[in-house]
N, C-alpha and C positions, 0 to 999 in steps of 0.2 A: 283620793285626794282629791281637795277642793280646787275649782277652775283656777279661783284666783292664786292659790297657792302655786300652780302650776305653772301661771303666767308670772311671777314673780321670779320662779325659780330659772325660767328661760330668759329673764331679763338680767337676770344675775350673770347665767352663764354667757349672756351675750356680749356684756361690759368687761368681764375675766379675758373672754376669746380676742375682743378689741385691743385691750392690753397687750395680752400677749402677741398678736399678731405685730403690734407695733414695735416689739422687740425684736421680730422676726425680720421685718422688709422695713426699710426705712428710703423714701426719696427724697432728693435734695435738687433744689430749684436753684441753677447758679446764674446770675446777671450778668455774664459775659462769656465771650468766646473760650474755646479750650487754650489751654497753655498759660493764662494770666494766673496771677497771685489768687484770686477769688476760686477759679477752678482748681488750683494747686492744693489749696487750701481744704476743699470739700473734699478731694478725690483721695488726698492722703488720711484724711481723718477716716474715711469709709473703709478705705483700704486696712487701717491698722485694726478698727472696730471688727471687720469680719476676721481677719486673723487672730484676733484675741477671742472670737467665739461670740462677741457679744450682739452681733448683729448676724442673721442668716444670710441676707443679700442686701446690698445696696443698690440703688439705680440715681443716677445724675442725670439732669437735663440742662443743658445749656440753650438760657433765652437771653440773647443781647439785645441792644437796642434802645433809645431813649435815656441813655445815660443811667441805666439801670431802671427806669420807670416801667419799661414792657414789661421786665420779668417780675417786677412788683406787681401789678395788674394782674398778669397770669397767676402768680402764687394766690392771692386773693380772691380770686373767681375761679379758682379751679384745686384749691385744698382739698376739698372733699372728695375727689375723685382718686387720692393716694391714701395710702396707710401711713401713720406718721409722718406728714409731710414737713420737711425743714428748708428753709432759706437761708444760704449763705449772704453774708453781707459785711460791710468795711464801713470804716468811715466816709467814705464818700457818700452814703446813703443820707449822713447829717449835713453834708456839705451840699448837696444837691437839693433835697428839701428846703435847707436855707434858701437858696436860689430861686425856689419856685421852679424848677426843672420838671416835677412830677408833682402832684398833689397827696403823695404818701410820704410817712415818715416812719418813725421805729415806734410811736404810740399807735399805728395802726396794727402792730404785730405783737406777738408774745415774746418777749425775749428769753431765750434760753440760756446760750453761754457764749462767753468771749472764748476763743481758743489761743488765738495769736497775736503776738503785736509784731510788726516789721516795720524796722526803722527804713526812714530816708537816707540815700546812699547819694552822692556827687559823684560820677565817674567821666573819665576820659579816654580817648583810646588811648592802646599802649605806647603808641611811639608820640604822642602829643608833648610839645615841648614844655609845657607847664609841670612841675616838678610837683607841686602841692596847691592847697587850697588857698594859701596866700597869694601865690603866684596868679590865681584868678582873680582874687580880690584886687589885686594891685591892677591888673589889665582894665576891670569893671570900674575901679574908680578913676583912673585915665579917662575912660574913654566907655560909657555903657553899653555900647554898641559892637566893643570890640569882642564880645564873645556869646555866641549864639546857644541858647540853652533849649532841648528839647525835653519834653515830657510825653508820657503815655496817657495823657488825661487833656481835657477842653482848658482852655485859658479860664481861671478863678477856681479852676478843681484841685484836686487832691496836689499832682505833682508841684502845679504853679503855685499853690499854697505854702507848700514846705520850703520853695526856691524862696518864696518872697520874705519869708518867718528868718531863714537863714542871712538875706542879704540885708534887712531890716538891722539882724544883731551886729553886723558888719557897719552898719551907718550908710548903707549903699540903697540909694531910692530904687525898689524893684519895680516899679511903673516904667522906668527908662529902659530897661533891659530888655533885648529881644528874647520871647519865647515862642517857641514853634509848638503846638499842639498835635501829638500822633493819635492813632485810633488801637492803643493798648500801648503795653510796654516792649511786646517783640517788634512793633513796629517803628517806635521810637528808639529802641537799640540799633535795629538795622540803619536807621538814620544818621546815628553816631557812627558807626563802622565805616556807613559809605561815606562820610564827612558832611553829610546836611547839615550836623550841628556840632558844636564844638563840645558841648558838656550836657551831660544827660542828669536831670533830677529823677529819680525813681524809688523803687523798693528794692531792699538789699535782697528778698527773697526770690525774686525774678532774675537777679544779676547775678548771683553766685556763680552760675556755671561759667560766665563769660571771664569773672575775675580768676577763677580758678585755672580757665583754658587762656590766661595771660591775654587777652583779647581787649580788655581795658583794665583801667588803674581807677582805684576807687581812691578819693583824696580824703573824703571824711564822711562822717555817717553821724546820724542825730541822736543815737543812744544816750544815754546816762553814761555810760562804761563802753570798754572797748571791747568787741563781741571775739570770741575766741576763735572761730572761722576765719576772722581777718583781723589779726591780732596785731598786724602791723598798720591799719589804718587807725588814725587819731579821730578823736570824737570834736564834734564843734566846740564843747564846753572846754575841753582841754585846751583847744588853739584860743581861747578867750573869748570866744562866741555863745553867749549863755541861751541855749536854745537844745532843748529834749523832747522829740516829739516820734511818736507811733501811730501808725496806721493798724488799727486793731481790726481783726476779723473773727465773726461769731454767728451763730446759729440763730435762728428766729422760727416761731411757728406760727400757726394762723392766730389770729385775735380769740378764736372761741378753741382754743387747746384745751380739752380734759386736763386737770390737775393730775390724773394718776400716769398719764401719757408723758407729762411734761417731768415727773419724777422719774420716770422709767428713762427718758433721754439723758436725764441729770446722772441717773446711777451707771449707765453705760460710758458716758463722758469721764467720769470720775474714775473708773477702771481705765480708761484710755490712757489717761493723764499720767497715772501710774506704772503706765508700762515702760519697758526699755525700747521698744518698737517705735513709740511716740517721741521719745526722748532723742531717738536716731533721727526723727524726722527732723526735730527743730534745728540739730546741730547742722545737719546737711544741709539745711533750708537757710540759716541764719537767722531763725524766729527766736523769739522769747516765746515762753508758753504763759498762757493767762487763764484764770481759774475764776474769776468773776460771772455768777449766775444768778439766774432768776430775777427778783427784785433787785439786789444789789447792781446788777448788769443795767438793769433800767434805769436807776441812780446814777450809774456810770455814764450814760448815755445823756441824759438830762443835764449833765454837768460839762461834759465835753460839748453839747451843744451850745451852750452859753459861752465857752472859751472861743469855740470857732465862729461864731457871731460877732463877738467883740473883735478878733483878728480881722474878719473879712469886712467887717464896715469899717475898720480902720485901713486897710486896703483898696477899700471901694468896689470890693467883690459883689457886696449886698448892699442896697440901701438902707440907710440908718433907719431905725425907728423914730417916729416923732416924739418928744418928750411929754409926757403928761404933766 
C-alpha cells in the first residue's frame, strides 16, 4: 500500500476516534461553586446522559470567581486538554459582558444548546406578615426603604435586574429600593431565613426545596403561565404587571469546536430531551425545557443581548452608547 494512502487512512481513523471519544467522555466547566443553578443544570444533564447510555463518563469542574470571568478564561485557555469540553452558562454571561466585567462574550464561544429556562421568583419567610405581592408593593409604594431585598448576585446583575423590571412594571422606582447582594443563591437564602432581608429575588429552581419544605412562601413568578410545581403561585402578568422573563441556561463549546463533535453533542442532547428522566428533572426543579440549538441559539443570544442592553441602560446599570 502506498505511503500516502497509509497516512490518509491513519488520519481518517484518528478523526473517527476523536468523535467516538467525544461521545464517550464529556467534561463540563461550571462558572460557579457547587449547589447553584449552573452546577445543578450541568450535573443533572450529565447524570441523565450517563443514565441513558449517551455518554460513558462525565466529569465536572467548578471554577468560580470574577463573576464567571475566571471560568471563561480558564475554558478558552484549556479546552484543548479535554475530550469534548463544554462550558455551562446562563443569562449573566450577557449581563456581565455588557457591564464589561470581563472581556469575553458569547461570540467567543460555540453556542451548542439552550437547555432550561429558570424563572424568577419573589419569596418571603413563611411567617412573614405580607400575604401577597400586592402587600409588598404597597409597603414599597409608601416607603421604598420599608422592604430590604436580597439576591444571589451583585448590584446590576440578574437578580437585581429581575427585581428592577418587576418594580418598574408596578410604577415603583427600583433605584430607591434597598438591594443587598450575596455571593450566590444559597447565601442569599440564608440571609432571608436569618432575617437579614425581607424579600428574596432569585431563581425558582434553586428555591423549590425551600418552598416545598414550607420555609419560604413564593409571592409571584415571572413565567407566562402558572408553573405546575407551584400552581398556587400567581404570575406577575396575571397580577396586572406585564413581565415575563426567564434565565436560560445552556452549553457552549470552544470557538474551534469541530462540526462533527458539535453534531454529536446535539444528537445526545436530543435523546436526553426526549427522555422521561429529563422530564422528571424539569418538573422537580420547576424548570421549562428549551431546545434552541446551534445557529438558532446564537441568534437568540444576540437578540437577548440587545433586549438586556436596553433595559440596563434605562436602569442606569450600564452606560448608554453615544448616538451616531
